[in-house]
N, C-alpha and C positions, 0 to 999 in steps of 0.2 A: 419405465423403458422408453419414454419420451424423453426423460432427463439424461438418462445414460446415452440416447443416440446424439444429443444435444453436445453432450461433454465429450463422445467420442469424435464428432467432427472436428472440434479444436484441438484434439489430441493428434489428429492424423495432421492437421496443419502445421503443429507444434514440432512434431518429429521431423517433417519433412524441412523444417527452417531451424533446429535445435543449434546447430553453430553458430549461425549469425544472431539469434536471439541469446545466446550463451554470452557470447562477445559483448553485444550490445549491453548486457544485465551488468557486466562487472566492469568495463573501462573506466566510467567515471568513479564509482564506488572506490574503485583500487588505487586511482589517484587521491583521494582523498585520505585513503588507510597508509597511502605512502607518507603524506604529507603531515599527517596530523599522528599517526602511528608512530613511523621513524623519525620524523623530524621533530615534531612539537611533543610527542607523547613521552619522551625520555626525560625531557627538562621542565616540565610544567605537572603540578598536580591540583586536584581540585577534590576538596571534599574528601581529603585522606588517600585518592587513588589516583593513579596515573593517568595523565591525559587522554593516553592510549583507550585505557579502560572506561573513561568516561565517554568518548565520541563513539566507539563502536557500536554500541547500542541505538546511538543516534542515527547512525550513518545506515545500519541495520533496517531502523523503522523507517528511515526516509525513501531507502531504494526500495522496499516493499511498497510504499506509498505510490510513487511515482508509476512503477511496472505495473502495478493494481489497476490503478486509473486509467493510465495512458492505452493500455491493451483495450480494455473493454470500450472506454470512451471511444478511440477511434475507429473500433472494429464497428460499435452500433452505427457511429455519426456516418461512415463510408458506406455501409449495406444501407442505410437511409437513404442518402442523397446521390452517389454515385452508382454503386453496381446494383442497386434496387433487388438485392436479393431479401432484404428485412420484407418487402411485400409478400413474397412469397411464403415466409414462414408465419406471418401475420393470418394468411387465407387457410393455414393448415390447421388441425383440430386441436393443436398443442395448447392446453390452458396459459394464460397468462403467468398466473404464479409459477406454473413447471417452467417456463420459458425465463422468465426473471432468475429463478432461483439455479438454472442452469449456466446462464450467461454469468452471473455474478460469482458463481462456484469456477468457472472458468478461468475468469479473471483473478480471484482470489489463489488459483492454483499457480497461476503463472509469476505472481507477485510473489508468491510463496519460493518458487522456484528460486526465482533470482535473489531472494533472502538468504536461501541456503547457500547458495553459492558465495557471497558475500561472507557469512558467517563461516565457511571452509578457508577461506582466504584470511580471515580475520586471526587464526590461529599462529599465521607467520607472522602476527605483530604483537601478539597479545596472548602468551599459551598459558595462561590460569583462568582463562574462562570457565564459570561452573553454568552448567545448562541444566535447567530441570524444564519439568512438563508444564508449570506457570509461564516461563519465558516461552515456550513454543505454544500455549494457549493464546497469550496477548500478540504473538505475532500471527497467528492463523487469524483471530477477530480484525486484526487492523488490516491485512490484505483483504478481507471480507467485507469492511466498512467501505475501504476505498475503492473497490470493485463496484459495489453499489452505488457510491456516488459517481463513479465513471459510468455507470450504465444510465443513471439518471440524467445527467450531464450529454451523454451521446442522444438522447431522446429529445431533448429540448432545445440544443444547439442545432440550428439548420445552415450552418456553414465549417467547414474545416477549418477556415481561417480564423473563423470566432472560436472555436475548440482549443485553437493554440493560446488565444486570449484568457481561456479560462484555466490554463495551465501559468501563464506567465502571473494574472493576477491572484490565483488562488493556490494552486498545488507548490509552485515555486517560494511565495512568502512564508507558506508553512513550513517548508524544508529548512529555512535559515532561522526564522523565529520561534519554533516551538520547542528549544531547548535541546535542540539536535546538536550545535557545537558550543553551547554555552550555558551556566545556569539561568534559569528563569528570573533568579534573584536578584540578578543584576537591572532586571528591567523596570520601571515604573510600574506601580501597585496596579493602577487600573490596567494598564494593558497587559500586565501579568495575569488577570484576574480574568479579563478577556482569552489570552490565550489559553490557559488552565483549562478552559472547558473544551478545547479542541481537540478530535481524536487522535492527531499526530502527537501532542503533547501527553496526552494519556498513555500512549504507547512507549514514547520514550521513558518516560517516568517507570511503567511497568518493566519493560527490559532491562532498565538499571536494576530495578530493585530485584528482579529475579536472577541475574549476575550475582548479588551480593545477598540474596537469600533474605530477601527484605520485601518482596512485592504486596502491594496492597490490592486486596480483592476488590477495592472499588473501581481498579482500573477495567478489569473484564467486564464488571457489570456495567459501567458506564459505556464501553465498547458495545456489549450487547444490546443495551437500550438504542444506540444509534443504530445498530444494525435492524432491530425490530422495526425500528419508524421507518427507514429506508427501504427495506424490502418490500413491504407493501405499496408504499409511495411509488417506487418503480413499477409494480404490477398494476398498478392503478394508472400513471402513465404510457405504460404501455399499451392498457385496452383501449385510452383513449387515442393513441396514434393508430390504431387499427381503424 
């Protein structure tokens, strides 16, 4: 019941701002799709596929990561530091595990919504995309992982300006270095090994594999392992904040 109530609160906020949220979610990725789908996609091929088909999973993974992380990280951070509504939730009888699961789920759903918008637009640029349940499983896990990371960041960072630095030094580099726009094989072996362990890299590989019906089960297992670590950590940090 408490879990549902927390999600319902986020749904009401989302519903009241759905137009601005939708426009904000698609503008940047749409520019990428136009540039790489229509611009470069028709003249370049990578691994036997057009560059458009190669880059679309990366754009979807990147967009879901950014939206999942930013929504929950900023919301938690602002509620702790400025609006002080976080304190009211902390003194309520809601268990920390339930609160953590509800907030992470809300962030994941926000990221999933933005990803589905971009996926719909992708058919304008690449009409032979093949989707299956594996593709959506990886996508949902990616949203949940980065929502959990955003939840933890929102609890740990004590300044909204510092929250922007986290995005600049963590989220933005992952957006461009995790195989989103180019094959990781082009990078030095040491850097490639480090990047391969990151959740966005796993997601990009999984989504590309899903579109070609060649997805590896290692990807959802790795993302699930991240989630199993991050959720208890988030609940623990939430309890300490209390």
